[in-house]
N, C-alpha and C positions, 0 to 999 in steps of 0.2 A: 582533549577534551571525550576524543574519543575511552582514552583507560572511564571517566568516570559511565560516558553510555555504558560499559563492560562492567562497572561496577556496579550501577544500575541491575543492566539486564542478569546478574549473578550466573553467566551461562558455570557449571562444574570446569575446574581444574583438565580432567579426566579427557574433556569434550577439544581440550585445544591443538590444531593443527599449526597453521602457519605456513603457510606454504603456499606456494608461487604458483603463480597462474601466465601461463605466457599467453600472448594478449593474440599469434594465430591460432589457439583453438575454436578460438570466433571467427580465423576465416573458411573454413568449411562447408560455414551455416551460405546460403545464396546471398551475399548482403550485396548492395546497388553499389556505387562508388562516391556517393553521403555515411553510408555506413564506415567504409571502408575506410574515411578522413576521420568521423568519430573517433575509431577504436586509435589509430594511429598518431593524433592532433594532439583526441580531448583527456586521455589516460595517461598515469604517467606511473601508475601495477594495479594491479590484480592480486590481493591478499587471500586464496581459502583460510581465512585467520579458525574457524572450530568447525566439527562435522557432531550432531547427536546421531547417532543410529543405538540399536541396544546393547551394544560391546561398552560404547563409551555412557548411558546415561539410562535410568531404570524407565524405560517408553518402548511401549508395545510397535511394531509397526502395522499401518491400516492396508487393506486391498479388498477394495472389490469391483463390482461390473465396470463402473466409470474411472474407479482413483487407482492409485496406487501412491501411498506413501510410506516410504520404505526407511528415507533417511532427513538429514533435515543440516543442508549448510547454509555458515554464515561468513559468508565475505567481503571481503571490507577490494571496492575502488575510490586510491585515491585517485582524482580527478585533475591537471589543467589548465582545465577552463571545461562552467556550468554548464557552457549554454544549449548540451546535445544532453545531458544526465537519462531524459527521459526517453527517449529511444533509444541507450547505450543500455538502458534497463532493460529494453524490452530485448536487447539484441540477447546479452547472456542469463535470462529468462528464460527464451527460450529452447538456448542450445543447453542448458543443465536439468535434466529428466526429471531432476526432484525437488522439494518441494527447495529454494530461498532464498533467506531475509537478508538482501544486500542490504550493505549501507557506503553510502556515499560521502564523501573525505574534502570539504574545500575550504583553503583558512581553518578559520575558527568555526564549520557549521559540518552538522552531519546532515542529510537527507536516507529516508529506510522509506523500501520498498521491497513489495510482497511479491507472488502472486500464487490465483488458483489456477494451478493445472488438472488436466482429465484424460484417459485415457483413450487415443484418434481411432475415433468408431467405426472408419475403411482399415485404417491398420493399426493395429493392438499389439505394432511391437514402438509404436511412436507416442512420444504423450505432448501434448498442443496448448498452448494459456487458452487461459479461458476470459482473464479478470487479470489483471496487475492495478495493485494498489498501492501509493505512494505517497509522506509526506512531504511538506516544503522543508524549504533550511532550517530546520534546529539549530540552535546558540547552548547547551546545557549547561553552558556556566551560564550560560545569565537566563534558566528559565526562571521565572514563576508564573506563580496564579495558572490557568488549564494545563501551563506546557509542566509542568512544574508535578503535580499530579500526574502527568499521562506517563514519564522517566520517572516518577515512582512507584506506575502502574501498569509501564513495557519491564516487565520480570518474569520469566519463569519461572517461579516457582511460583505465579496466580495465573500461569498459563494451564489446561488441563495434562496430563498422564496419562490418561487410557490410554492415548495411542498416538501417536504421530500427524491424523489428521487432524483430530480434535484439538492437540498444543499447535500447530498450522492458525487454525485457524479460531483462533484463540490471540494470537497473535493482529490477524489480520481489519480483528473485528475491535483492536483498540488501534490501528490504525484505522478506519474506517472513526470510530468515536472523534479520534484527535483531529481527524479532516471536520469534520463537525461543531465542532471545538471553533475553529477559527472562522465559523461563521455566529454563533449564540456565545461564546466564549465563560463555555461553561464545558470542562470534561468530565463525560461520567454512560458507563455500558447501559445500555438497552436492555430491560429486562430479562430480556431472551437468554442476551450476553452473560448475566450473573448466574442465569439458572446452571443446576446440576448436572449432570452426564443423563441419570438417566431421565430428565426432565428435558433436553437436545432428544433421543428417543423417541419420546412419545410428539412431539410435536411433531420430526418425522418419517411420521407415521399415517401424514391427513398432506394427503395435497391440498396446502393453501402456500400464500406463501412468508416463509418467516420473520418476524419483525424485523431482524437484522437487516436481510432483504432489502425488505419496503426502505428502511433504511436509505442504507444505498443507495437506492433508487430514488428519497426524497432530493440527497442530497444535489445524485445529479440535476436533479431538476431543477434545484435551487442554481447552479454554480451555470448551465446553461441559460436559467433567466436574468443570473443575472450579466450574464454575454449580452445576452440580449436587449437589456437594461444600457450600458452602456454604448452602444452602437443606437439605440435609438438618439442618448440624450444629444450623442453626438449628433447626429440628423439631424435635432431640433435646434443647435445651438446657430448650423448653417442654413434652416428652413425660412425664405425669407414670406412666401407664401398665407398669411396673417391663420384660413380656414388645415390649412394641413399643421402649422403650429398646434393649434387645439387639437387638433387627432393625435398629434403626435406625443404633448406632454397627455388626454390621458391613458392612451396606452403605456405609460414611465408610471400612469398614477395603476394602475390596474399588469401592470409589471411589480412596483414597489410591495405592492398590500398582496399580491401570493407569497411576491418571496417574506414577507416578513411570517404570513403563517406557515408558510412550511419552517422557517426556525423556527418558532415556538412550539413545533411537534418535535422537530431535535432532539 
């Protein structure tokens, strides 16, 4: 399963590292008891699989007032238990100051995790995690339809080699597109994601939300609305008062209409 994923990614052999990362490295963070339990009980092994930097791949470093993308690490996390994967991802992303592609592995499935990071405004020596994006559990060997399209597209030869920031953003946008496909049944990049570097730079010159950020906001709104609809449906099933039932069913209809409208836009 992991071999198929790497076969699709097409990372050059020059980037291969395969170095073990000890869990004690992450205990240097300010962790609570639950976090420490997740690291000690849920993780079988952590491996720094590949390192992408100018010496191993022909991509330039990127630095500006807010971001520092000097290299990219590909890290495998073999899990004993998947129940605290999200929290483990947050811990590892917070501990490593440069962009990371985390690949979680459990049984015959894998999940991808990326995080957009920026320089801490109050302490320029520190890097902060802005937004984490992760996939659901994927079974590459059983992929069909939109998952098959994602795996064929999630390949470094399809990413920008302009610099590491653009390269990593292409990775991020494909994961967002995959998460949209779960709701729409079709995998596709937004028009902005498919554009060339020159188009991106022109778009960045204007202080307006990008199509990509708008798409992410719609996806997040959709997920919140679905959660509210599920809670309202459960409430409606238990409600005995007829008038309240009518109100709840009206709200469910409103939520459903909004969900479908967003799904059409994604």
